[in-house]
Every structure is written in C-alpha cells, then in structure tokens.
C-alpha positions, 0 to 999 in steps of 0.5 A: 417276548421270546417264542419257541417252536415245539420241536418233536423228536422222531423216535428211532426204533432199534428194531425195524418196523417190519421185523417180527419179534419172536419169542424164540430169538433169545439174543434179541430179547436179552437186549431188552431185559436189565440185569435183574431180568425185568423188561425195560420200559419204553423210554429206555428201549426206544420202541414203538407202542406196538413193538413194546407190547409184542416184546413184552408178550414174547418175553413172557412166552419165553419165560413160560417155556423156560427159554428165559429165566424169570429172575436172573440169579446173582452168583457171588 
C-alpha cells in the first residue's frame, strides 16, 4: 500500500503583507482586473483572504470615484 503525505503549498503573495492597498494606486489595482474590468478571483491573484477583501474594496471605491471604469469598452 502506497501512502502519500499531504503537501501544502505555501501561497506567495505578489503584494507584501505589510503593504497597504490604496484606492488611489491605480497601477496596482489594474494588475488585479481582467480585460473586461472584472476583479480577478483569489486563486488567480494569489492574495491572502484579507488582502483580497481590501483589494475588492479599493477597486470598488476607485470605480465610484471614477478613477477606474466599471466596464472597459472595446473599441474596434
């Protein structure tokens, strides 16, 4: 009988844990938005739960203040 050990991958966050996510930092927020303007899910962004919540809040604030568009328009 073969036994396998449960290997847990440690999630490496692209943002340092002590870095604040601010709604004014548009370049940082754009890295976590897809081409349609949707917020990327956590399994794609590799953020922690707390960072993902802060990111979603910051993106929503930036959208309301018109710093980010709600939907990116496709100009053909």
